[in-house]
C-alpha positions in Angstrom: -12.0 20.2 -4.5 -8.3 19.1 -4.6 -6.4 19.1 -7.8 -6.6 15.6 -9.3 -4.2 13.3 -7.0 -1.2 11.1 -7.7 -0.9 6.8 -6.6 0.9 5.5 -4.4 2.7 2.3 -3.4 4.2 2.1 -0.3 6.7 -0.8 1.8 4.6 0.2 4.5 6.5 -1.9 7.2 5.5 -3.7 10.4 4.9 -1.5 13.9 8.6 -1.0 14.7 8.4 1.0 11.6 7.7 4.2 14.4 11.0 3.5 15.7 13.5 4.0 12.8 13.8 7.5 12.7 15.2 8.1 8.6 11.8 6.1 7.8 9.7 7.8 9.5 11.1 11.0 8.5 10.8 9.9 4.9 7.3 8.9 5.2 6.2 12.7 6.9 8.0 14.4 4.2 6.3 12.4 1.7 3.1 13.5 2.7 3.8 17.1 3.5 5.0 16.9 -0.5 2.0 15.4 -1.6 -1.0 17.9 -2.5 -3.7 17.4 0.1 -6.1 14.7 -0.5 -9.6 15.0 0.5 -10.1 11.5 0.8 -7.4 8.2 0.9 -8.7 4.8 -0.2 -5.5 2.5 0.5 -5.5 -1.3 -0.2 -3.1 -3.2 2.2 -1.5 -6.5 1.6 -3.1 -8.1 5.4 -6.6 -7.8 3.7 -7.5 -10.2 1.1 -11.1 -10.4 0.6 -13.5 -11.9 -2.0 -15.5 -10.2 -3.5 -14.1 -6.6 -3.1 -14.5 -5.5 0.8 -14.6 -1.8 2.5 -13.7 -0.9 5.9 -15.8 0.6 8.5 -17.6 3.5 8.2 -18.5 4.3 11.5 -15.8 4.6 13.3 -14.2 1.0 14.2 -11.1 0.7 16.3 -7.9 -0.2 14.6 -6.9 -4.0 13.8 -3.8 -4.7 15.7 -3.3 -7.8 13.3 0.0 -8.7 14.7 1.5 -11.1 17.7 4.6 -11.0 20.0 5.0 -7.4 20.3 5.5 -5.2 23.2 2.2 -3.8 24.5 2.8 0.0 23.4 2.3 -1.0 19.8 -1.2 -2.2 20.8 -1.7 1.0 22.2 -1.3 3.3 19.2 -4.5 5.0 17.9 -5.1 6.8 14.8 -8.4 8.7 14.8 -8.8 9.3 10.7 -12.7 10.1 10.0 -14.7 7.5 8.5 -15.5 8.3 4.8 -19.0 6.7 3.9 -19.6 8.9 0.9 -15.9 7.3 -0.2 -17.6 4.4 0.2 -20.7 4.9 -1.8 -18.1 6.1 -4.6 -16.1 3.1 -4.3 -18.9 0.4 -3.9 -20.6 2.4 -7.4 -17.3 1.8 -9.1 -16.1 -1.4 -8.7 -19.5 -3.7 -8.3 -20.3 -5.9 -10.9 -23.4 -7.8 -11.6 -24.5 -10.5 -9.6 -21.3 -9.8 -7.2 -21.9 -7.1 -4.4 -19.6 -5.3 -2.2 -19.5 -6.6 1.2 -19.1 -3.7 3.8 -17.5 -4.5 7.0 -18.8 -2.8 9.3 -16.5 -4.4 12.3 -12.9 -4.0 10.4 -11.0 -0.8 11.3 -7.4 0.1 9.2 -4.9 -2.8 9.7 -1.5 -2.6 10.3 -0.6 -2.5 6.6 -2.7 1.1 6.3 -2.5 3.0 9.9 1.1 2.6 10.2 2.5 4.7 7.3 -0.5 7.1 7.3 0.1 8.2 10.9 3.6 8.8 9.8 2.3 10.8 6.5 -0.7 12.0 7.4 0.1 12.6 11.7 -3.1 14.5 12.0 -5.5 12.0 10.9 -7.9 14.8 9.9 -8.0 12.8 6.5 -11.2 10.6 6.1 -9.6 6.8 5.2 -11.4 3.8 3.7 -9.6 0.5 3.4 -10.4 -1.8 0.6 -9.5 -5.5 0.5 -7.8 -7.4 -2.4 -10.3 -10.1 -4.1 -7.1 -11.8 -5.5 -3.4 -11.6 -6.1 -3.7 -12.3 -9.6 -2.4 -9.1 -11.5 -4.1 -8.7 -14.1 -7.5 -8.8 -12.1 -5.8 -6.2 -9.8 -5.0 -4.0 -12.7 -8.1 -4.0 -13.7 -9.5 -3.3 -10.4 -7.4 -0.3 -10.2 -8.4 0.9 -13.5 -12.0 1.4 -12.5 -11.1 3.4 -9.4 -9.1 6.1 -11.3 -11.7 8.3 -11.6 -11.7 9.1 -7.5 -8.6 10.5 -8.4 -10.0 13.4 -9.9 -12.6 13.4 -6.5 -9.6 14.3 -4.5 -9.2 11.0 -3.6 -5.4 9.5 -2.6 -5.2 5.7 -4.1 -2.4 3.8 -1.9 -1.3 0.3 -2.5 0.6 -0.3 0.6 2.6 -3.3 0.5 6.3 -4.2 0.7 8.7 -4.2 -2.3 10.4 -7.4 -1.0 9.2 -9.6 1.9 10.7 -12.9 3.0 10.1 -13.0 6.4 13.2 -15.2 7.1 15.8 -12.4 6.0 14.5 -10.8 9.1 17.0 -10.6 12.0 16.4 -8.5 14.9 20.5 -9.1 15.3 21.8 -7.7 12.3 20.2 -4.5 12.9 18.0 -2.4 10.4 20.4 -1.1 8.6 22.3 -4.6 7.7 23.4 -5.3 4.1 20.4 -7.0 2.8 20.8 -10.3 1.0 21.7 -10.4 -2.5 18.5 -12.1 -3.9 16.3 -8.5 -2.2 18.9 -6.4 -3.7 18.5 -7.8 -6.6 14.9 -8.2 -7.0 15.0 -4.2 -5.7 17.2 -3.2 -8.3 14.8 -4.9 -11.2 11.6 -3.5 -9.8 13.4 0.1 -9.7 14.7 -0.2 -13.5 11.3 -2.0 -14.6 9.0 0.6 -13.4 10.9 3.3 -14.3 10.9 1.9 -17.9 7.1 1.6 -17.5 7.5 -1.8 -18.8 3.7 -3.1 -17.3 3.9 -6.4 -19.2 7.5 -7.1 -17.3 5.4 -6.4 -13.9 2.5 -8.1 -15.0 4.9 -11.3 -15.4 7.6 -10.8 -12.5 7.2 -14.0 -11.0 9.0 -15.5 -14.5 10.8 -11.9 -15.2 12.1 -10.6 -12.0 15.4 -12.0 -10.4 14.6 -13.8 -7.4 11.4 -13.1 -7.6 10.3 -16.4 -5.6 13.0 -15.4 -2.8 11.8 -11.8 -2.8 7.8 -12.6 -2.4 7.7 -16.6 -1.1 3.9 -15.1 -1.3 2.8 -12.4 -3.2 0.4 -10.4 -1.0 2.6 -7.5 -0.3 3.3 -7.2 -4.0 -0.1 -7.0 -5.5 -1.2 -3.9 -3.6 1.2 -2.5 -6.9 -0.9 -3.8 -9.3 -4.1 -1.6 -7.9 -1.8 1.3 -7.9 -0.5 0.7 -11.0 -4.2 0.5 -12.9 -5.6 3.5 -11.1 -2.4 5.4 -12.8 -2.8 3.6 -16.4 -4.4 7.2 -17.8 -2.1 9.3 -16.4 0.9 10.8 -17.8 3.5 7.8 -17.1 5.6 9.6 -14.4 6.8 7.0 -12.1 9.6 8.6 -9.6 10.8 6.5 -6.6 10.5 8.4 -3.6 11.9 6.1 -0.7 14.6 3.7 -1.0 17.3 1.4 0.7 16.6 -1.3 3.3 15.2 -2.2 6.5 16.0 -5.3 8.2 16.5 -7.0 4.7 13.6 -5.8 3.3 13.4 -3.3 0.4 11.4 -0.6 1.5 11.4 1.2 -1.9 8.3 2.8 -2.6 6.8 5.2 -5.8 4.4 7.9 -6.7 3.0 7.3 -10.2 1.1 10.5 -11.5 
């Protein structure tokens, strides 16, 4: 059995992340530095479903949930083992009276899950389960994360996968991946880094009113929302928060954290 696992919130990138040598190296090094998990539970910005739904435990193919990319991005594979035991454990922890957990055996991992995992755990030899976000409400997602916390002591790495800033109007391929970010993106990133480091969960919960340029950084909040699941799962930890990856990619903050 693994030691108690940390909790991650990572910025997952689009399929072309695989072409960014610096970012793939950062993710690969992060994966190598982590205590090896027995299982991975990942919550991606790209799956909203209520009540809580769980991905296939019978080996459904990846979900290429994007359009207009070169063919090679649709040929990527990540054949991680299914995790039926983890699905049972998650279901036992999060189900509520009269509200069943849905098993979607036709849904494979979406790109918010497999794109970063392919870089962090390239051998694809750790069982992976994806869980939907049943809401974007910070308080409810935090409470959901709290219910998942016992999984950490069973060797499960809980991962929230989103993007620290996510306004696709800023995405300009002509400017290049390393172009200076828009001011709202850098302002929100600096606030997020400071607020996470200070452990101010109340401010994080109320980010739309407290963070600079919050509505510009997140016109819709689904890419920030997985952070709340991570915060909840880490709430009974020692409060140690480490910013593992920072910087910007096509104007978007790729800042990512590890929570103990």
